N, C-alpha and C positions, 0 to 999 in steps of 0.2 A: 777713710784711711785705707791704704793699700798695704797688704801683707804679701811678702814673697817667700815661698818655701823652696828650699834647696835640698838636693839629694846629698849623699855622702861624698860625692866628687865635686860638690860646689855648683852643679848645674841647676838652673831654675827648673822646678817641676810644677809650680803652680803660682799664680798671682791671684790673690783674693781681696776683694773690696770689703772692708768691715766698717762698722760704726765705731764710736768712741769706746764702747764697752767690749769690743772685740767680736761682736755678733756679725754674721754675714748680712750685708745690705739686702733688705727685703725686696727691693726692686729688681735684684738680679736672680732671685729664686724663681724657678718655673712655677707658673700659675695654672690652675685648671681652666679649661675654656669657659667663657662666660655662658651663663644660663639663658641670657636674653639675646635677642637679635639686635643688630645695630639700631641706634635711634637717630631720628632727625627726618625732616621733610623739606622738600623744595617745591613750591607751588609755581604754576605757570598757567598762561592762557594760550589758546590757539586761535589765531585770526586768519580767516581765509579772505583773500582779496577778490577771489572769484569762486564760483561753485559750479564746477563742470557737470556734476550729477543733478543739480537742482534740488537736492534733498535737504541739506542742513542750512543752506543760506550763506550769506557773506557776513563779514565782520567777526567778532569774537563768538565762536560756536562751541568752544570747549573750555572748561576750567579743569585743571589737573593737578595731581600731586605725585611727585616722585619720592618714594620712601628710601631711607638709607639702605635698605636691603636690596634696592634696585627695582622693586616692583613699582608699577605705574598704575594709578587709578585715574580714570577720566570720567568727567560728568558732561555728557552732551547736553547742551542747552536747548536742544530741539528734540522732540516736539514739546511745546508748552502744555501744561504748566510745570511739569516735573523734569522733562528730559529723560536721559537714560544714563546708566552707570556701566562701565566696563573696566575689567582688571586685566592687566598684562604683566607678564614676567619681567619685562623691562621696558624702558622708554623706547629703546630701539625696536622692540617688537611692535609697539604702537605705531611708530613711524613707518615701518615696513607695510603695515596694513592700511593706514588711513591718511598718510601724508605723501610718501615717496611715489605711490602709483598715480598721483594726481598733481604733476608739476605745474600744470596750467592754473591751479588754484592759487599759486604764489603765497603759500602759507608762511605765517610769521609766528614763531613761538617766543613768548616773552616771559622770562622768569622773574620771580619776586625781587631778585637783586638787580634787575634792570637789564640783564644779559638778554640779547635777542639772537635768534637763529632764523634764517630765511631759507625756505625750501622751494 
């Protein structure tokens, strides 16, 4: 329900949304910042069609996770049996270091929702 408040001259001074009991709608009140970081992950694989350095090989060489905070965690699948883990502040930082400097690798990133990006 919307309440309109007027001053002595009849000018509107406030418009307030209230519930049926006349209380201010809770969704309009300021809230403290959340105590937790954003939630959610997006997984992806990195496939190299070529390997110009000869180190990690061709095919799917990385599985990764992009967190809702923007951080990126990658799991190199080489060397076996465990590979290696790296953490980046963003997916963009990972791309700047391991993908963009090697355009001849013809890298394909495939996300869990089917989206693909080719570099």
